[in-house]
C-alpha positions in Angstrom: -17.4 100.9 377.3 -17.5 98.3 380.0 -20.8 97.8 381.7 -21.3 96.5 385.2 -22.9 93.1 385.2 -24.7 93.2 388.5 -27.3 95.5 389.9 -28.5 93.8 393.0 -28.7 90.4 394.6 -31.7 89.1 396.5 -32.3 85.9 398.5 -35.5 84.0 398.6 -37.6 85.2 401.5 -38.6 82.3 403.7 -42.3 81.7 403.2 -44.5 81.9 406.3 -46.8 79.2 407.4 -50.1 78.9 405.6 -53.5 78.1 406.9 -54.1 75.4 404.5 -52.5 72.1 403.6 -50.0 72.1 400.7 -49.7 69.3 398.1 -46.6 67.3 398.0 -45.4 68.8 394.8 -45.6 72.4 396.1 -43.8 71.3 399.3 -41.2 69.5 397.2 -40.7 72.5 395.0 -40.3 74.9 397.9 -37.8 72.6 399.7 -35.7 72.1 396.5 -35.7 75.8 395.7 -34.6 76.6 399.3 -31.7 74.2 399.0 -30.7 75.8 395.7 -30.9 79.3 397.2 -28.6 78.2 400.0 -25.9 77.1 397.5 -26.5 80.2 395.3 -25.9 82.4 398.3 -22.4 80.9 398.7 -21.6 81.5 395.1 -22.0 77.9 394.0 -25.3 78.0 392.1 -24.1 75.5 389.5 -23.8 72.9 392.3 -27.5 73.4 393.0 -28.6 73.0 389.4 -30.1 69.5 390.1 -32.1 70.9 393.0 -33.4 73.7 390.8 -34.5 71.2 388.2 -36.3 69.2 390.8 -38.1 72.3 392.0 -39.0 73.1 388.4 -40.4 69.6 387.7 -42.4 69.7 390.9 -43.8 73.2 390.6 -44.9 72.5 387.0 -47.1 69.8 388.3 -48.4 71.9 391.2 -49.6 74.8 389.0 -51.8 72.4 386.9 -53.0 70.4 389.9 -56.7 71.0 390.8 -55.8 71.9 394.4 -53.1 74.4 393.7 -53.7 75.7 390.1 -55.2 78.8 391.6 -52.8 79.0 394.6 -50.9 82.4 394.7 -47.9 80.8 396.5 -47.6 78.0 393.9 -47.4 80.6 391.1 -45.0 82.6 393.1 -42.7 79.6 393.5 -43.2 78.9 389.7 -42.0 82.4 389.0 -39.0 82.2 391.3 -37.9 78.8 389.9 -38.1 79.9 386.3 -36.4 83.3 387.1 -33.5 81.4 388.5 -33.5 79.0 385.6 -33.4 82.0 383.2 -30.4 83.4 385.1 -28.5 80.2 385.5 -29.1 78.8 381.9 -29.4 82.2 380.1 -32.9 81.0 379.0 -35.2 83.5 377.4 -38.0 80.9 377.4 -37.7 80.5 381.2 -37.7 84.3 381.6 -40.9 84.5 379.7 -42.5 81.7 381.8 -41.3 83.5 385.0 -42.9 86.8 383.8 -46.2 85.1 383.0 -46.1 83.4 386.4 -45.5 86.7 388.2 -48.5 88.2 386.5 -50.7 85.2 387.4 -49.4 85.2 391.0 -50.1 88.9 391.5 -53.7 88.4 390.3 -54.2 85.6 392.8 -52.3 87.2 395.7 -55.2 89.3 396.9 -53.9 89.5 400.5 -50.3 90.4 399.5 -48.7 87.5 401.4 -46.4 86.7 398.4 -45.5 90.2 397.5 -41.9 90.1 398.8 -41.1 86.9 397.0 -42.7 88.3 393.8 -40.5 91.3 394.1 -37.5 89.0 394.3 -38.7 87.1 391.2 -38.9 90.5 389.4 -35.4 91.5 390.6 -34.1 88.2 389.1 -35.8 88.9 385.8 -34.5 92.5 385.9 -31.0 91.1 386.4 -31.5 88.6 383.6 -32.6 91.3 381.2 -29.8 93.6 382.3 -27.3 90.8 381.5 -28.9 90.3 378.1 -28.5 94.0 377.5 -24.8 93.9 378.4 -24.3 90.9 376.1 -25.9 92.8 373.2 -23.9 95.9 374.0 -20.7 94.0 373.8 -21.7 92.7 370.4 -22.5 96.3 369.5 -26.1 95.4 368.9 -27.3 98.6 370.6 -30.9 98.3 369.5 -31.3 94.9 371.2 -29.4 96.2 374.2 -31.9 99.1 374.5 -34.8 96.6 374.3 -33.3 94.5 377.0 -32.5 97.4 379.4 -36.1 98.6 378.8 -37.4 95.2 379.7 -35.2 95.2 382.8 -36.7 98.5 383.9 -40.2 97.0 384.0 -38.9 94.9 386.9 -36.6 97.4 388.4 -38.4 100.8 387.8 -36.4 103.8 388.7 -33.0 102.1 388.7 -30.7 104.9 387.7 -28.0 102.6 386.3 -30.5 100.9 384.0 -32.0 104.2 383.0 -28.6 105.5 382.1 -27.5 102.4 380.2 -30.8 102.4 378.4 -30.2 106.0 377.3 -26.7 105.2 376.2 -27.9 102.2 374.1 -30.6 104.5 372.5 -27.9 107.0 371.7 -25.6 104.4 370.1 -28.5 103.3 367.9 -29.3 106.9 366.9 -32.6 106.8 368.7 -32.1 110.3 370.0 -35.7 110.8 371.3 -35.5 107.8 373.5 -32.1 108.8 374.7 -33.4 112.3 375.6 -36.3 110.7 377.5 -34.0 108.6 379.6 -31.5 111.4 380.3 -34.3 113.8 381.4 -35.5 111.2 383.9 -32.0 111.4 385.5 -31.8 115.2 385.7 -33.4 115.5 389.1 -31.2 112.7 390.5 -28.2 114.8 391.5 -26.7 112.1 393.6 -26.4 109.8 390.6 -22.7 109.1 389.9 -22.9 110.2 386.2 -25.2 113.2 386.9 -22.7 115.7 385.4 -22.3 113.7 382.2 -26.1 113.5 381.8 -26.5 117.2 382.3 -23.6 118.1 379.9 -24.5 115.6 377.2 -28.2 116.2 377.1 -27.8 119.3 374.8 -25.8 117.2 372.4 -28.6 114.8 372.2 -31.1 117.6 371.4 -28.6 118.9 368.7 -28.4 115.4 367.2 -32.2 115.3 367.1 -32.1 118.7 365.3 -33.9 120.5 368.2 -31.6 123.5 368.4 -33.9 125.5 370.7 -33.9 122.8 373.4 -30.1 122.2 372.9 -29.5 125.9 373.7 -31.9 125.8 376.7 -30.2 122.8 378.3 -26.7 124.0 377.4 -27.4 127.1 379.3 -28.8 125.1 382.2 -25.7 122.9 382.2 -23.4 125.9 382.3 -25.4 127.4 385.1 -25.4 124.2 387.2 -21.7 123.7 386.6 -20.2 127.2 386.1 -16.7 126.0 386.8 -16.8 123.0 384.5 -15.0 123.7 381.3 -16.9 121.2 379.1 -20.3 122.7 380.2 -19.2 126.2 379.7 -17.5 125.5 376.3 -20.5 123.7 375.1 -22.8 126.6 375.8 -20.4 128.9 374.0 -20.1 126.6 370.9 -23.9 126.1 370.6 -24.5 129.8 370.7 -21.8 130.4 368.1 -23.4 127.8 365.9 -26.8 129.6 365.9 -25.3 133.1 365.6 -25.6 134.4 369.1 -22.2 136.0 369.0 -22.9 139.2 370.8 -24.6 137.5 373.7 -22.0 134.8 374.1 -19.1 137.4 374.1 -20.4 138.7 377.4 -20.6 135.2 378.8 -17.1 134.3 377.7 -15.6 137.5 379.1 -17.3 136.6 382.4 -15.6 133.2 382.4 -12.2 134.8 381.5 -12.6 137.1 384.5 -12.8 133.9 386.6 -10.1 132.0 384.8 -7.8 134.3 382.8 -5.3 131.5 382.2 -7.7 129.3 380.3 -6.4 129.4 376.7 -9.6 127.9 375.3 -11.7 130.8 376.7 -9.5 133.3 374.8 -9.7 131.1 371.7 -13.5 131.0 371.8 -13.6 134.7 372.5 -11.6 135.2 369.3 -14.1 133.0 367.4 -17.0 135.0 368.8 -15.4 138.4 368.0 -14.5 137.1 364.5 -18.1 136.0 363.9 -19.3 139.4 365.1 -16.8 141.1 362.7 -14.7 142.5 365.6 -11.5 141.8 363.7 -9.0 143.6 366.0 -10.6 142.1 369.2 -10.5 138.7 367.6 -6.8 139.0 366.8 -6.1 140.2 370.3 -8.0 137.2 371.8 -6.2 134.7 369.6 -2.8 136.3 370.5 -3.6 135.8 374.2 -4.5 132.2 373.6 -1.1 131.7 371.8 0.7 133.5 374.6 -0.7 131.0 377.1 0.2 128.1 374.8 2.5 128.8 371.9 1.7 125.3 370.5 -2.0 125.9 370.4 -2.4 125.1 366.7 -5.9 126.3 366.1 -5.3 129.6 367.8 -2.2 130.1 365.7 -4.1 129.2 362.5 -7.0 131.5 363.3 -4.7 134.4 364.3 -2.9 134.1 360.9 -6.1 133.7 359.0 -7.8 136.7 360.4 -4.8 138.9 359.8 -4.4 137.7 356.2 -8.1 138.0 355.5 -8.1 141.6 356.8 -5.2 142.5 354.5 -7.0 140.7 351.6 -10.1 142.8 352.1 -8.1 146.0 352.1 -6.2 144.9 349.0 -9.5 144.1 347.2 -10.7 147.6 348.1 -7.5 149.1 346.9 -7.7 147.3 343.6 -11.3 148.3 343.1 -10.4 152.0 343.6 -9.8 153.3 340.1 -9.2 156.8 341.3 -6.0 156.0 343.3 -2.7 157.1 341.7 0.1 154.7 341.0 2.2 156.4 343.7 -0.5 156.1 346.3 -1.3 152.5 345.2 2.3 151.5 345.6 2.5 153.2 349.0 -0.6 151.5 350.2 0.6 148.1 348.9 3.8 148.5 350.9 1.8 149.3 354.0 -0.3 146.1 353.5 2.9 144.1 353.0 4.1 145.4 356.4 0.8 144.7 358.0 0.6 141.1 356.9 3.9 140.4 358.4 2.1 140.0 361.7 0.7 136.7 360.4 4.0 135.1 359.6 5.0 133.8 363.0 1.6 132.2 363.4 1.7 130.7 359.9 5.2 129.3 360.5 4.0 127.8 363.9 1.1 126.1 362.2 3.4 124.5 359.7 5.9 123.6 362.4 3.2 121.8 364.3 1.6 120.3 361.2 4.3 119.8 358.6 2.0 117.6 356.5 -0.8 120.2 356.4 -1.0 121.1 352.7 -3.5 123.9 353.4 -1.1 125.6 355.9 1.8 125.3 353.4 -0.3 126.8 350.7 -1.2 129.7 353.0 2.5 130.2 353.8 3.3 130.2 350.1 0.6 132.7 349.4 2.2 134.9 352.0 5.6 134.8 350.3 3.9 135.3 346.9 2.4 138.5 348.2 5.7 139.6 349.6 7.3 138.8 346.3 9.9 136.6 348.0 10.5 134.1 345.1 13.1 132.0 346.9 10.8 131.3 349.9 7.9 130.7 347.6 9.8 128.1 345.6 11.0 126.4 348.8 7.4 126.1 350.2 6.1 124.9 346.8 8.6 122.1 346.9 7.3 120.9 350.2 3.7 121.0 348.8 4.8 119.0 345.8 6.6 116.5 348.1 3.3 115.8 349.9 1.6 115.0 346.6 4.1 112.4 345.5 
């Protein structure tokens, strides 16, 4: 996944006049920093590196000088300089220094005169940590990426892009609880560009965290919020099938089919739900409708064949267990079952056609011919099975 490498850009706010005299080092630092900012604003920050270094050297002297060591503006400039150094030189040390300078400046800035510049310093550190997160992500070090995005959020609280990337990084490192926390923060932000993905994926996070109750709750909410979104609706169906809510979900699926009768997947899921509820005939009917909509729908063909074969198998087992049946009646019933199972053949053949290397499908087809006592076809299919094993 490619992550954006910028969130926002800010320019140094010109400081207003102060009521007290400044030392030469503070003045020098401000002047050099301003010149650096002018070059940075034109996209040539590297050309201003010397000026930034001059500002750094001067402000380091200012923040220890007796006259300016408790000066809020001096510490603000110290923060801005080191935040820029961190960004320009990818320096974690400078970022730490900038963070400490921001904390010191805020404590001293009782009248809030430096608040805007401190905000800019924080934005720069947010950008620095965001880029650190991107770099870690690209190395697939998702745990470090999460830590960097979290650090960026301390400077850019509420930034939806950062919250989302933090959630994604947590997910990639299997920290599902943290991922859930981030995704839930984004649920109310409907204007967020990835809002639908957040809503639809949240139930999956709960399922990964083994919280099935919450997964069902948020899957239902996703389907309700996006009733025309196939992924949201299908997810709600799947989760309910997983936990055994077949009867409830059948009604939901039928409601979706009423809106979108040409959706092959809906008919397929209806077949699964009916099958799970032991509604064999309705399951077959649903699978057949899915296949009618898409003859190459492999899973629908497979399930249609399977449910027909399993139904015949169950009847055969009952017949074999009935010791009271006469030979004549047994043979008659067996022929009826052979006729009934023929409905499965076109679906079996289609599965093999679509998946010629599928040994399980071939074995099912061979089993069909064995039951029909078609020795020639059985030998033919066995040869194909043997060929796959060579």
